[in-house]
Backbone as CSV, one residue per row, in Angstrom:
resi,resn,N_x,N_y,N_z,CA_x,CA_y,CA_z,C_x,C_y,C_z
1,MET,102.381,29.905,-41.238,101.362,29.073,-41.821,101.584,27.618,-41.388
2,ILE,100.509,26.949,-41.058,100.574,25.527,-40.710,100.680,24.735,-42.015
3,THR,101.694,23.873,-42.100,101.884,23.071,-43.311,101.471,21.616,-43.117
4,ARG,101.379,21.189,-41.853,101.000,19.798,-41.572,100.442,19.725,-40.158
5,ILE,99.446,18.875,-39.974,98.925,18.624,-38.632,98.765,17.115,-38.463
6,ARG,99.188,16.635,-37.300,99.013,15.222,-36.972,98.160,15.155,-35.717
7,LEU,97.135,14.322,-35.758,96.220,14.146,-34.636,96.210,12.681,-34.242
8,GLN,96.375,12.417,-32.952,96.289,11.052,-32.448,95.271,11.007,-31.323
9,ASN,94.343,10.055,-31.416,93.325,9.796,-30.394,92.395,10.976,-30.150
10,PHE,92.229,11.843,-31.125,91.329,12.987,-30.990,90.078,12.753,-31.825
11,LYS,88.952,12.601,-31.143,87.639,12.446,-31.768,87.647,11.421,-32.898
12,ALA,87.447,11.823,-34.145,87.356,10.878,-35.266,88.718,10.336,-35.704
13,PHE,89.800,10.873,-35.149,91.142,10.522,-35.618,91.893,9.645,-34.624
14,LYS,92.102,8.394,-35.000,92.949,7.518,-34.187,94.408,7.915,-34.391
15,ASP,94.802,8.107,-35.628,96.138,8.596,-35.982,96.069,9.098,-37.417
16,ALA,96.134,10.400,-37.589,96.018,10.981,-38.927,97.032,12.095,-39.108
17,GLU,97.579,12.159,-40.289,98.499,13.227,-40.661,97.925,13.916,-41.891
18,ILE,97.751,15.230,-41.799,97.116,15.992,-42.871,98.078,17.083,-43.325
19,ASN,98.461,17.042,-44.587,99.317,18.079,-45.165,98.435,19.214,-45.656
20,LEU,98.868,20.433,-45.396,98.076,21.611,-45.738,98.837,22.507,-46.711
21,THR,98.083,23.233,-47.521,98.653,24.204,-48.451,97.952,25.539,-48.223
22,ASN,98.118,26.467,-49.146,97.473,27.776,-49.012,95.957,27.686,-49.068
23,LEU,95.440,26.715,-49.815,94.001,26.523,-49.946,93.706,25.038,-49.801
24,ASN,92.789,24.690,-48.892,92.470,23.288,-48.618,90.966,23.095,-48.672
25,LEU,90.549,21.968,-49.223,89.138,21.629,-49.336,88.923,20.283,-48.661
26,PHE,88.005,20.241,-47.712,87.707,19.013,-46.983,86.328,18.520,-47.397
27,THR,86.290,17.319,-47.941,85.030,16.712,-48.349,84.967,15.298,-47.791
28,GLY,83.781,14.757,-47.717,83.630,13.382,-47.250,82.269,13.164,-46.630
29,LEU,82.004,11.917,-46.309,80.747,11.544,-45.678,80.690,12.065,-44.249
30,ASN,79.486,12.084,-43.694,79.322,12.474,-42.297,80.105,11.529,-41.398
31,GLY,80.670,12.077,-40.335,81.392,11.271,-39.360,82.795,10.873,-39.775
32,MET,83.330,11.473,-40.830,84.658,11.101,-41.313,85.764,11.999,-40.769
33,GLY,85.407,13.085,-40.059,86.423,13.893,-39.400,86.610,15.309,-39.900
34,LYS,85.776,15.760,-40.818,85.934,17.125,-41.330,85.811,18.146,-40.203
35,PHE,84.757,18.036,-39.433,84.543,18.992,-38.349,85.483,18.723,-37.178
36,SER,85.835,17.474,-36.939,86.805,17.154,-35.880,88.139,17.836,-36.157
37,PHE,88.527,17.883,-37.432,89.764,18.573,-37.800,89.673,20.050,-37.419
38,LEU,88.574,20.694,-37.791,88.390,22.107,-37.443,88.325,22.299,-35.931
39,GLN,87.664,21.371,-35.231,87.584,21.459,-33.774,88.965,21.386,-33.134
40,SER,89.863,20.593,-33.700,91.213,20.508,-33.141,91.914,21.860,-33.217
41,LEU,91.758,22.552,-34.326,92.369,23.873,-34.468,91.723,24.890,-33.533
42,LEU,90.397,24.838,-33.434,89.698,25.756,-32.533,90.073,25.492,-31.078
43,LEU,90.198,24.226,-30.711,90.580,23.862,-29.351,91.980,24.367,-29.021
44,LEU,92.913,24.195,-29.933,94.271,24.696,-29.700,94.287,26.216,-29.623
45,ARG,93.505,26.873,-30.454,93.427,28.345,-30.411,92.833,28.813,-29.090
46,GLN,91.798,28.135,-28.643,91.150,28.495,-27.385,92.083,28.265,-26.197
47,SER,92.908,27.243,-26.267,93.813,26.893,-25.173,95.127,27.656,-25.244
48,GLU,95.377,28.344,-26.330,96.642,29.039,-26.570,97.032,30.029,-25.480
49,PRO,96.106,30.774,-24.868,96.533,31.683,-23.800,97.246,30.966,-22.651
50,ASN,96.989,29.662,-22.485,97.716,28.886,-21.475,99.150,28.637,-21.907
51,PHE,99.463,28.911,-23.155,100.759,28.755,-23.798,101.210,27.311,-23.907
52,ILE,101.244,26.574,-22.812,101.667,25.177,-22.858,100.508,24.321,-22.360
53,PRO,99.628,23.851,-23.262,98.457,23.073,-22.848,98.803,21.836,-22.036
54,ALA,99.982,21.243,-22.246,100.353,20.035,-21.503,100.501,20.315,-20.013
55,ILE,100.806,21.559,-19.659,100.967,21.913,-18.246,99.659,22.451,-17.679
56,LYS,99.051,23.389,-18.367,97.834,24.029,-17.868,96.564,23.292,-18.264
57,GLY,96.636,22.454,-19.291,95.464,21.722,-19.753,94.760,22.427,-20.896
58,LEU,93.959,21.668,-21.591,93.170,22.223,-22.682,91.911,22.870,-22.131
59,VAL,91.482,23.929,-22.762,90.253,24.613,-22.377,89.134,24.044,-23.247
60,LEU,88.425,23.041,-22.707,87.388,22.366,-23.489,86.119,23.196,-23.625
61,LYS,85.821,24.002,-22.623,84.634,24.857,-22.657,85.097,26.301,-22.589
62,GLY,84.841,27.030,-23.651,85.276,28.419,-23.688,84.432,29.229,-24.640
63,GLU,84.921,30.412,-24.974,84.184,31.316,-25.848,84.191,30.867,-27.303
64,ILE,85.210,30.124,-27.713,85.323,29.722,-29.112,84.582,28.423,-29.385
65,ILE,84.734,27.439,-28.493,84.159,26.113,-28.723,83.892,25.427,-27.390
66,ASP,82.871,24.576,-27.358,82.543,23.766,-26.181,82.556,22.303,-26.611
67,LEU,83.553,21.561,-26.142,83.697,20.158,-26.533,83.260,19.193,-25.445
68,GLY,82.607,19.680,-24.419,82.105,18.796,-23.374,83.183,18.404,-22.385
69,LYS,83.171,17.130,-21.978,84.124,16.628,-20.993,85.319,15.994,-21.690
70,GLY,86.381,15.773,-20.929,87.600,15.198,-21.475,87.385,13.895,-22.207
71,LYS,86.535,13.041,-21.668,86.298,11.737,-22.304,85.624,11.880,-23.664
72,ASP,84.976,13.011,-23.904,84.268,13.233,-25.164,85.202,13.516,-26.340
73,ILE,86.447,13.883,-26.059,87.347,14.227,-27.160,88.298,13.087,-27.528
74,TYR,88.254,11.980,-26.775,89.113,10.835,-27.090,88.494,9.979,-28.187
75,HIS,89.334,9.464,-29.063,88.887,8.539,-30.111,88.255,7.323,-29.449
76,ILE,87.165,6.840,-29.998,86.405,5.756,-29.381,87.222,4.467,-29.257
77,ASN,88.160,4.236,-30.167,88.989,3.028,-30.130,90.444,3.330,-29.790
78,ALA,90.673,4.373,-29.017,92.045,4.747,-28.658,92.721,3.610,-27.900
79,GLU,93.914,3.250,-28.357,94.679,2.199,-27.691,95.582,2.761,-26.605
80,ASN,95.794,4.059,-26.633,96.632,4.735,-25.639,95.793,5.757,-24.895
81,ASP,96.265,6.157,-23.734,95.501,7.112,-22.925,96.069,8.523,-23.044
82,PHE,96.293,8.960,-24.278,96.763,10.317,-24.510,96.166,10.851,-25.810
83,ILE,96.202,12.167,-25.928,95.859,12.847,-27.176,97.109,13.587,-27.603
84,LYS,97.402,13.537,-28.890,98.594,14.213,-29.389,98.214,15.131,-30.539
85,PHE,98.659,16.386,-30.427,98.524,17.367,-31.492,99.941,17.705,-31.949
86,GLU,100.192,17.604,-33.219,101.506,17.967,-33.749,101.279,18.877,-34.938
87,LEU,101.705,20.121,-34.821,101.536,21.103,-35.882,102.901,21.469,-36.432
88,THR,103.043,21.391,-37.743,104.280,21.799,-38.390,104.018,23.112,-39.115
89,PHE,104.847,24.086,-38.796,104.774,25.386,-39.444,105.897,25.458,-40.476
90,CYS,106.051,26.554,-41.121,107.084,26.676,-42.151,108.479,26.359,-41.614
91,PHE,108.778,26.767,-40.381,110.144,26.642,-39.877,110.290,25.834,-38.600
92,PHE,109.205,25.373,-38.002,109.322,24.595,-36.767,108.086,23.721,-36.572
93,THR,108.199,22.779,-35.629,107.096,21.879,-35.293,106.743,22.052,-33.829
94,PHE,105.445,22.136,-33.546,104.935,22.212,-32.176,104.219,20.902,-31.891
95,CYS,104.572,20.261,-30.785,103.950,18.991,-30.428,103.417,19.088,-29.008
96,CYS,102.208,18.631,-28.811,101.572,18.642,-27.495,101.026,17.245,-27.230
97,HIS,101.554,16.593,-26.216,101.192,15.217,-25.858,100.451,15.294,-24.530
98,LEU,99.151,15.033,-24.531,98.322,15.234,-23.347,97.815,13.915,-22.790
99,PRO,98.240,13.549,-21.567,97.738,12.309,-20.960,96.291,12.465,-20.524
100,GLN,95.573,11.359,-20.523,94.191,11.365,-20.053,94.205,11.472,-18.540
101,LYS,93.312,12.295,-17.999,93.251,12.468,-16.541,91.982,11.881,-16.016
């Protein structure tokens, strides 16, 4: 089970850390990141067959989700040229640091 996710420079998230439990409810105004959060999980799931997205790259257009071009997934005010996904599971943390190409 994922217990925490950190997103940097991904869509609506410049730098966000979200703690998760068995049941989570996401509410808020439009454009605040509810769907961007779900898109991050779908993107990682879609790219998972590559095993290491930092080497093979993220699969932006696939059967699960289509996020357009690489520039479309970067935060509009990103100060760095990378996207970072950090997922903490019960016993380990997975971190993927992806430079902009």
